[in-house]
DRENPA-685801 format. One record per residue (C-alpha): residue in one letter; chain; x, y, z. Coordinates in Angstrom, 2 decimals. Layout:
residues N
["A" "A" [X Y Z]] ...
END
This chain:
residues 394
["X" "A" [12.75 22.09 -10.60]] ["X" "A" [9.63 20.02 -11.17]] ["X" "A" [6.84 19.33 -13.63]] ["X" "A" [3.31 18.13 -14.19]] ["X" "A" [2.06 15.34 -16.42]] ["X" "A" [-1.21 14.47 -18.11]] ["X" "A" [-1.35 10.71 -18.57]] ["X" "A" [-3.89 9.41 -21.11]] ["X" "A" [-4.67 5.72 -20.63]] ["X" "A" [-6.49 3.46 -23.11]] ["X" "A" [-7.70 -0.06 -22.32]] ["X" "A" [-9.42 -0.52 -25.68]] ["X" "A" [-7.19 -3.25 -27.06]] ["X" "A" [-9.38 -5.98 -25.61]] ["X" "A" [-6.38 -8.25 -25.05]] ["X" "A" [-5.31 -7.15 -21.59]] ["X" "A" [-2.92 -4.53 -22.93]] ["X" "A" [-2.77 -0.85 -22.11]] ["X" "A" [-1.77 2.14 -24.23]] ["X" "A" [-0.39 5.21 -22.48]] ["X" "A" [0.48 8.72 -23.62]] ["X" "A" [2.26 10.74 -20.94]] ["X" "A" [2.68 14.46 -21.67]] ["X" "A" [5.03 16.25 -19.25]] ["X" "A" [5.20 20.02 -18.83]] ["X" "A" [8.35 21.16 -17.01]] ["X" "A" [8.19 24.20 -14.73]] ["X" "A" [11.71 25.02 -15.83]] ["X" "A" [13.26 23.65 -19.06]] ["X" "A" [15.46 20.57 -18.68]] ["X" "A" [18.14 19.24 -21.00]] ["X" "A" [18.02 15.71 -19.58]] ["X" "A" [15.19 13.70 -18.07]] ["X" "A" [15.36 10.20 -16.61]] ["X" "A" [12.63 7.75 -15.59]] ["X" "A" [11.90 4.04 -15.08]] ["X" "A" [9.24 1.85 -16.66]] ["X" "A" [8.37 -1.87 -16.58]] ["X" "A" [10.38 -4.04 -18.97]] ["X" "A" [7.06 -5.51 -20.17]] ["X" "A" [6.08 -2.17 -21.72]] ["X" "A" [7.45 -1.04 -25.07]] ["X" "A" [8.28 2.56 -25.87]] ["X" "A" [6.33 3.51 -29.00]] ["X" "A" [7.54 7.09 -29.27]] ["X" "A" [9.32 9.78 -27.28]] ["X" "A" [9.27 13.35 -28.56]] ["X" "A" [9.91 16.82 -27.18]] ["X" "A" [9.37 20.43 -28.22]] ["X" "A" [12.99 20.42 -29.33]] ["X" "A" [15.14 17.84 -31.07]] ["X" "A" [15.85 14.98 -28.69]] ["X" "A" [17.01 11.38 -28.37]] ["X" "A" [16.47 8.64 -25.82]] ["X" "A" [18.17 5.44 -24.69]] ["X" "A" [17.82 2.66 -22.14]] ["X" "A" [20.69 3.10 -19.70]] ["X" "A" [20.16 -0.05 -17.63]] ["X" "A" [17.72 -2.77 -16.59]] ["X" "A" [17.18 -2.98 -12.85]] ["X" "A" [14.95 -4.37 -10.10]] ["X" "A" [13.15 -1.76 -7.97]] ["X" "A" [11.87 -3.00 -4.63]] ["X" "A" [8.19 -4.03 -4.73]] ["X" "A" [7.89 -3.27 -8.45]] ["X" "A" [8.21 -5.21 -11.68]] ["X" "A" [11.67 -5.29 -13.23]] ["X" "A" [12.21 -2.01 -15.05]] ["X" "A" [14.22 -0.19 -17.67]] ["X" "A" [15.91 3.05 -16.73]] ["X" "A" [15.49 5.46 -19.64]] ["X" "A" [17.19 8.78 -20.32]] ["X" "A" [15.95 11.49 -22.69]] ["X" "A" [18.35 14.21 -23.84]] ["X" "A" [17.41 17.38 -25.70]] ["X" "A" [19.62 19.32 -28.08]] ["X" "A" [18.16 22.37 -26.35]] ["X" "A" [16.32 22.56 -23.01]] ["X" "A" [12.92 20.82 -23.15]] ["X" "A" [9.73 22.45 -21.88]] ["X" "A" [7.40 19.66 -23.00]] ["X" "A" [8.03 15.94 -23.36]] ["X" "A" [5.69 13.22 -24.66]] ["X" "A" [6.26 9.54 -23.83]] ["X" "A" [4.06 6.93 -25.53]] ["X" "A" [4.20 3.25 -24.60]] ["X" "A" [2.08 0.10 -24.58]] ["X" "A" [1.93 -3.55 -23.53]] ["X" "A" [0.67 -5.83 -20.78]] ["X" "A" [1.36 -5.42 -17.09]] ["X" "A" [2.28 -7.85 -14.35]] ["X" "A" [2.51 -7.28 -10.62]] ["X" "A" [0.76 -7.82 -7.31]] ["X" "A" [-2.95 -6.95 -7.57]] ["X" "A" [-2.57 -5.81 -11.20]] ["X" "A" [-5.00 -7.15 -13.77]] ["X" "A" [-6.63 -5.86 -16.97]] ["X" "A" [-9.78 -7.60 -18.15]] ["X" "A" [-13.33 -6.68 -19.04]] ["X" "A" [-15.01 -6.80 -15.63]] ["X" "A" [-12.12 -5.45 -13.55]] ["X" "A" [-9.03 -3.36 -14.08]] ["X" "A" [-6.47 -2.82 -11.35]] ["X" "A" [-3.22 -0.94 -11.84]] ["X" "A" [-0.74 0.11 -9.19]] ["X" "A" [2.91 0.95 -8.68]] ["X" "A" [3.65 -2.76 -8.15]] ["X" "A" [3.55 -3.35 -11.92]] ["X" "A" [5.62 -0.20 -12.71]] ["X" "A" [3.00 0.64 -15.34]] ["X" "A" [3.48 4.40 -15.03]] ["X" "A" [6.78 6.22 -15.20]] ["X" "A" [8.57 6.43 -11.86]] ["X" "A" [11.96 7.24 -10.34]] ["X" "A" [11.87 10.48 -12.34]] ["X" "A" [14.95 12.71 -12.31]] ["X" "A" [12.78 15.69 -11.33]] ["X" "A" [9.57 15.54 -9.26]] ["X" "A" [6.46 15.08 -11.40]] ["X" "A" [2.81 15.46 -10.42]] ["X" "A" [0.44 13.20 -12.36]] ["X" "A" [-3.15 13.57 -13.54]] ["X" "A" [-4.51 10.39 -15.17]] ["X" "A" [-7.21 10.49 -17.84]] ["X" "A" [-8.89 7.21 -18.77]] ["X" "A" [-10.54 7.13 -22.18]] ["X" "A" [-13.50 5.07 -23.45]] ["X" "A" [-14.53 4.00 -19.94]] ["X" "A" [-18.18 5.08 -19.87]] ["X" "A" [-19.23 1.57 -18.79]] ["X" "A" [-16.95 1.60 -15.73]] ["X" "A" [-16.80 3.11 -12.27]] ["X" "A" [-13.29 4.20 -11.24]] ["X" "A" [-12.62 4.55 -7.53]] ["X" "A" [-11.36 7.96 -6.35]] ["X" "A" [-11.77 9.35 -9.88]] ["X" "A" [-14.13 11.94 -11.37]] ["X" "A" [-16.05 11.50 -14.61]] ["X" "A" [-15.95 14.50 -16.94]] ["X" "A" [-18.92 14.24 -19.37]] ["X" "A" [-17.72 17.01 -21.68]] ["X" "A" [-14.47 15.15 -22.38]] ["X" "A" [-15.87 11.64 -21.82]] ["X" "A" [-12.95 10.92 -19.52]] ["X" "A" [-12.45 9.55 -16.03]] ["X" "A" [-9.92 11.80 -14.28]] ["X" "A" [-7.79 10.50 -11.39]] ["X" "A" [-5.18 12.35 -9.36]] ["X" "A" [-6.88 15.67 -8.68]] ["X" "A" [-7.09 14.75 -5.00]] ["X" "A" [-4.38 13.42 -2.72]] ["X" "A" [-4.34 9.74 -3.62]] ["X" "A" [-1.66 7.22 -4.54]] ["X" "A" [-0.31 8.05 -8.04]] ["X" "A" [-1.43 5.56 -10.67]] ["X" "A" [-3.56 3.40 -8.36]] ["X" "A" [-6.36 2.87 -10.88]] ["X" "A" [-9.24 0.55 -9.89]] ["X" "A" [-11.97 0.31 -12.54]] ["X" "A" [-15.01 -1.94 -12.12]] ["X" "A" [-17.44 -2.57 -14.96]] ["X" "A" [-21.00 -1.53 -14.28]] ["X" "A" [-23.30 -4.50 -13.79]] ["X" "A" [-20.47 -6.73 -12.60]] ["X" "A" [-19.75 -5.35 -9.13]] ["X" "A" [-21.60 -4.85 -5.85]] ["X" "A" [-21.08 -2.30 -3.11]] ["X" "A" [-21.96 -2.18 0.59]] ["X" "A" [-21.61 1.14 2.41]] ["X" "A" [-21.93 2.68 5.83]] ["X" "A" [-21.10 6.32 6.49]] ["X" "A" [-17.80 7.15 4.80]] ["X" "A" [-16.90 3.48 4.24]] ["X" "A" [-17.62 1.45 1.08]] ["X" "A" [-16.80 -2.18 0.26]] ["X" "A" [-16.70 -3.07 -3.46]] ["X" "A" [-16.75 -6.71 -4.56]] ["X" "A" [-17.31 -8.77 -7.70]] ["X" "A" [-18.27 -12.19 -6.35]] ["X" "A" [-21.83 -12.13 -4.98]] ["X" "A" [-20.78 -14.80 -2.45]] ["X" "A" [-18.64 -12.15 -0.76]] ["X" "A" [-21.80 -10.30 0.27]] ["X" "A" [-21.69 -11.89 3.71]] ["X" "A" [-18.15 -10.52 4.11]] ["X" "A" [-19.23 -7.09 2.89]] ["X" "A" [-21.85 -7.06 5.63]] ["X" "A" [-19.23 -8.11 8.18]] ["X" "A" [-16.79 -5.40 7.04]] ["X" "A" [-19.37 -2.63 7.20]] ["X" "A" [-20.43 -3.79 10.66]] ["X" "A" [-16.92 -3.93 12.16]] ["X" "A" [-15.47 -0.85 10.44]] ["X" "A" [-17.07 1.70 12.78]] ["X" "A" [-16.21 -0.34 15.88]] ["X" "A" [-12.53 -0.63 14.94]] ["X" "A" [-12.22 3.04 13.98]] ["X" "A" [-13.88 4.12 17.22]] ["X" "A" [-11.44 1.99 19.23]] ["X" "A" [-8.38 3.32 17.37]] ["X" "A" [-9.59 6.90 17.72]] ["X" "A" [-10.12 6.49 21.46]] ["X" "A" [-6.74 4.86 22.05]] ["X" "A" [-4.47 6.58 19.49]] ["X" "A" [-6.32 9.82 18.79]] ["X" "A" [-8.71 10.91 16.05]] ["X" "A" [-7.51 11.05 12.45]] ["X" "A" [-8.96 13.20 9.71]] ["X" "A" [-9.97 10.45 7.29]] ["X" "A" [-12.33 11.59 4.54]] ["X" "A" [-13.44 8.12 3.53]] ["X" "A" [-12.22 4.55 3.19]] ["X" "A" [-12.87 2.32 0.17]] ["X" "A" [-12.14 -1.41 0.15]] ["X" "A" [-12.02 -3.38 -3.09]] ["X" "A" [-11.94 -7.17 -3.30]] ["X" "A" [-10.57 -7.97 -6.76]] ["X" "A" [-11.60 -11.64 -6.64]] ["X" "A" [-8.30 -12.74 -8.13]] ["X" "A" [-7.83 -16.46 -8.71]] ["X" "A" [-5.19 -16.84 -6.02]] ["X" "A" [-3.93 -15.11 -2.94]] ["X" "A" [-5.56 -13.44 -0.01]] ["X" "A" [-3.25 -10.56 0.84]] ["X" "A" [-4.06 -6.88 0.88]] ["X" "A" [-2.39 -3.50 0.67]] ["X" "A" [-3.27 -0.07 2.04]] ["X" "A" [-3.02 3.27 0.31]] ["X" "A" [-4.49 6.62 1.27]] ["X" "A" [-8.20 5.97 1.79]] ["X" "A" [-8.03 2.71 -0.17]] ["X" "A" [-7.56 -0.95 0.79]] ["X" "A" [-7.16 -3.49 -2.02]] ["X" "A" [-7.70 -7.20 -1.30]] ["X" "A" [-6.55 -9.91 -3.71]] ["X" "A" [-9.30 -12.37 -2.87]] ["X" "A" [-11.53 -13.20 0.07]] ["X" "A" [-11.69 -16.88 0.88]] ["X" "A" [-15.38 -17.66 1.30]] ["X" "A" [-16.45 -19.41 4.50]] ["X" "A" [-19.78 -20.53 5.92]] ["X" "A" [-18.48 -20.34 9.50]] ["X" "A" [-19.76 -17.06 10.98]] ["X" "A" [-17.01 -16.93 13.60]] ["X" "A" [-14.32 -17.50 10.97]] ["X" "A" [-15.84 -14.69 8.89]] ["X" "A" [-15.78 -12.43 11.94]] ["X" "A" [-12.17 -13.23 12.78]] ["X" "A" [-10.95 -12.90 9.19]] ["X" "A" [-12.71 -9.55 8.89]] ["X" "A" [-11.31 -8.14 12.12]] ["X" "A" [-7.81 -9.46 11.42]] ["X" "A" [-7.47 -7.97 7.94]] ["X" "A" [-9.49 -4.81 8.50]] ["X" "A" [-7.86 -4.11 11.86]] ["X" "A" [-4.36 -4.34 10.37]] ["X" "A" [-5.05 -2.26 7.26]] ["X" "A" [-6.96 0.45 9.14]] ["X" "A" [-4.13 0.48 11.66]] ["X" "A" [-1.85 1.83 8.95]] ["X" "A" [-3.70 5.14 9.22]] ["X" "A" [-1.85 5.56 12.52]] ["X" "A" [1.17 3.32 11.99]] ["X" "A" [3.44 3.58 8.98]] ["X" "A" [7.16 3.76 8.29]] ["X" "A" [9.59 6.41 7.19]] ["X" "A" [10.91 4.09 4.45]] ["X" "A" [8.98 0.96 3.53]] ["X" "A" [11.76 -0.29 1.24]] ["X" "A" [14.15 -0.89 4.16]] ["X" "A" [14.14 -2.86 7.41]] ["X" "A" [12.63 0.28 9.00]] ["X" "A" [9.29 -0.98 7.69]] ["X" "A" [9.06 -3.12 10.83]] ["X" "A" [7.82 0.03 12.60]] ["X" "A" [4.71 0.35 10.43]] ["X" "A" [3.91 -3.34 10.13]] ["X" "A" [4.36 -4.07 13.82]] ["X" "A" [2.36 -1.03 14.84]] ["X" "A" [-0.56 -1.86 12.53]] ["X" "A" [-0.67 -5.53 13.52]] ["X" "A" [-0.52 -4.80 17.24]] ["X" "A" [-3.23 -2.18 16.88]] ["X" "A" [-5.41 -5.01 15.56]] ["X" "A" [-4.27 -7.34 18.35]] ["X" "A" [-5.09 -4.76 21.03]] ["X" "A" [-8.54 -4.35 19.51]] ["X" "A" [-9.02 -8.13 19.66]] ["X" "A" [-7.97 -8.08 23.32]] ["X" "A" [-10.50 -5.31 23.97]] ["X" "A" [-13.20 -7.74 22.83]] ["X" "A" [-12.23 -10.10 25.65]] ["X" "A" [-11.52 -12.91 23.20]] ["X" "A" [-8.24 -14.42 24.38]] ["X" "A" [-8.62 -17.51 22.19]] ["X" "A" [-8.97 -15.34 19.08]] ["X" "A" [-5.94 -13.28 20.19]] ["X" "A" [-3.65 -16.28 20.64]] ["X" "A" [-4.97 -17.95 17.49]] ["X" "A" [-4.33 -14.82 15.44]] ["X" "A" [-0.69 -14.94 16.59]] ["X" "A" [-0.21 -18.64 15.80]] ["X" "A" [1.30 -18.02 12.35]] ["X" "A" [3.96 -15.72 13.81]] ["X" "A" [4.73 -18.03 16.72]] ["X" "A" [5.33 -20.93 14.34]] ["X" "A" [7.43 -19.11 11.75]] ["X" "A" [9.36 -16.27 13.32]] ["X" "A" [12.54 -18.22 14.14]] ["X" "A" [12.79 -19.24 10.47]] ["X" "A" [12.76 -15.64 9.22]] ["X" "A" [15.64 -13.15 8.89]] ["X" "A" [16.34 -10.78 11.76]] ["X" "A" [14.66 -7.39 11.45]] ["X" "A" [17.72 -5.19 10.99]] ["X" "A" [19.52 -6.35 7.88]] ["X" "A" [23.26 -5.64 7.49]] ["X" "A" [22.78 -3.81 4.18]] ["X" "A" [19.66 -1.86 5.19]] ["X" "A" [17.36 -3.78 2.85]] ["X" "A" [13.90 -4.99 3.84]] ["X" "A" [13.86 -8.70 4.84]] ["X" "A" [11.04 -10.59 3.13]] ["X" "A" [9.22 -11.70 6.30]] ["X" "A" [11.24 -10.52 9.27]] ["X" "A" [9.93 -6.97 9.52]] ["X" "A" [6.38 -8.19 10.09]] ["X" "A" [6.58 -11.55 11.85]] ["X" "A" [9.54 -10.71 14.06]] ["X" "A" [8.24 -7.29 15.02]] ["X" "A" [4.95 -8.84 16.10]] ["X" "A" [6.73 -11.47 18.20]] ["X" "A" [9.11 -8.91 19.67]] ["X" "A" [6.11 -7.02 21.05]] ["X" "A" [4.51 -10.30 22.12]] ["X" "A" [7.41 -10.83 24.54]] ["X" "A" [6.70 -7.39 26.01]] ["X" "A" [3.00 -8.26 26.27]] ["X" "A" [3.71 -11.57 28.04]] ["X" "A" [5.89 -9.89 30.66]] ["X" "A" [4.11 -6.56 31.17]] ["X" "A" [0.60 -6.92 29.70]] ["X" "A" [-1.54 -5.08 27.17]] ["X" "A" [-1.38 -1.73 28.97]] ["X" "A" [2.38 -1.53 28.42]] ["X" "A" [2.08 -2.38 24.72]] ["X" "A" [-0.68 0.21 24.38]] ["X" "A" [1.59 2.89 25.87]] ["X" "A" [4.40 1.89 23.52]] ["X" "A" [2.10 2.22 20.50]] ["X" "A" [0.81 5.57 21.72]] ["X" "A" [4.40 6.81 21.87]] ["X" "A" [5.08 5.44 18.39]] ["X" "A" [1.95 7.09 17.00]] ["X" "A" [3.03 10.45 18.46]] ["X" "A" [6.29 10.52 16.49]] ["X" "A" [6.08 12.59 13.31]] ["X" "A" [8.96 10.83 11.53]] ["X" "A" [8.57 7.16 12.43]] ["X" "A" [12.14 5.88 12.24]] ["X" "A" [13.50 3.28 14.63]] ["X" "A" [15.99 5.76 16.10]] ["X" "A" [13.25 8.30 16.87]] ["X" "A" [11.04 5.56 18.30]] ["X" "A" [13.68 4.14 20.63]] ["X" "A" [14.75 7.62 21.74]] ["X" "A" [11.17 8.53 22.67]] ["X" "A" [10.69 5.22 24.49]] ["X" "A" [13.81 5.86 26.56]] ["X" "A" [12.69 9.41 27.31]] ["X" "A" [9.08 8.60 28.21]] ["X" "A" [9.32 5.12 29.78]] ["X" "A" [12.94 4.60 30.88]] ["X" "A" [12.37 1.02 32.07]] ["X" "A" [14.66 -0.92 29.76]] ["X" "A" [12.04 -1.43 27.04]] ["X" "A" [13.90 0.77 24.56]] ["X" "A" [17.15 -1.17 25.02]] ["X" "A" [15.32 -4.52 24.82]] ["X" "A" [13.64 -3.60 21.53]] ["X" "A" [16.98 -2.34 20.20]] ["X" "A" [18.57 -5.71 21.01]] ["X" "A" [15.64 -7.55 19.51]] ["X" "A" [16.24 -6.01 16.10]] ["X" "A" [19.22 -8.32 15.57]] ["X" "A" [18.30 -11.31 17.78]] ["X" "A" [17.38 -14.66 16.23]] ["X" "A" [15.41 -15.93 19.25]] ["X" "A" [13.50 -13.71 21.66]] ["X" "A" [13.44 -16.21 24.52]] ["X" "A" [14.94 -14.48 27.54]] ["X" "A" [14.84 -11.03 25.89]] ["X" "A" [13.31 -9.38 28.97]] ["X" "A" [14.82 -11.53 31.73]] 
END
C-alpha cells in the first residue's frame, strides 16, 4: 500500500511564511492515514473524497527535525484522495525564507513525514518566475517549478533569486553563492573538486555521480554543511584573505562532504552513524596525506584531539545517536590505528567499509575480521564503548 502526492508551495506572503497544499492519491484506498508536521505550521484544512475527520494524537521530537505534531486522519469510508492544507513559518538548520534566498529541508519538518503508508512526492512551486531552483525543472505552460521528478532528497528546496546569486562551474560541478566575497572560495572549490574526486575514485572505486551542486546560503551564523544526493548545502563560508587557509578550509569541508558519496550509514539517527561520519572524514584525511602535507593533516585533527575525551562514547546504551561522539570519537579511534600501523592500513580498512552494501557496524567488523584478521576488528569493537583510546592497540 502506497501513494503519490502533489505538493503545491506558495512563498507569496512576503513575511517569511509558506502556504502548502498537499494532495495525496492512494494506490489502494485507506481508512486511516497518519503523518507528522512541524508544530510551527497550522493546519488550515484537511479534506478527503469521503467524509473524514482529523486530530492531533501527540506532540513529539523527531531526531534532526523541528518538534512536530503527529496527526491522524480517519475516513468514514476508505479514502482514495486526501488534501492537506497548512501554512506558517519554518525553523530548522539551514532553513530560511526571504526574498533573495529560500532554503527548505527535512530539518524544519516543513513537509509531511513519518507517513503511515509510503508516499512519493512531487513539489510544485508557484509564482517563482524570478528564481532559480536547484534540481528542479521549470514548466512554462503551468508557470511552475517542479521538484522531485528525479531521485533527490524529498522537500530539499533551494531557491535563489535571479540577480542576487553567482555561480562557478567546472564539468558536472557547480558552486552557487550569494556573497560576492565568496568568489575566491568558489574558485578554490572548483579547482579542488576534480582532484578530490579523482583521488577517491582511484582509491575507493568510481561512483556514478551525475553532478554535484554546492550552495552557500550566506546565513548570519554558523559554518556547518550537510550532504544530500548530488547536493551540498553550506550555512556560511567564513571569508579569509589567507590563501593557505582558504585552501585548507576548502579541502577539509569538500573532502568530507564528497566522501559521503562512498561512506554513509545504515541509520543516521542512531550511534551507527559513526560509520558514515568516520569514513567520510578519514577519506578527507587520507587525501590530505596524499598531498604530503603532514602539518595540515595534524592541524585538521586538532579539534578532535582536544575534545574527544569530553564527548560521549560512540555506542550509546539506548541506541540513540550521541551529539558529538559518533564523529569526533570515530575519527580519533581511526587515528590510533593510523599512529600504530600507518595510512596504508587505514586505507585498507576504508576500502573494506566501502565494499559493504549495508554499512552497519556488525557487517563492518565481520568483514574486517574476515579480510584482515589482525586484531583490528576487535580493537574497533572495544573502542565503541571506551572513554580513552590510549593503549587501545597495545
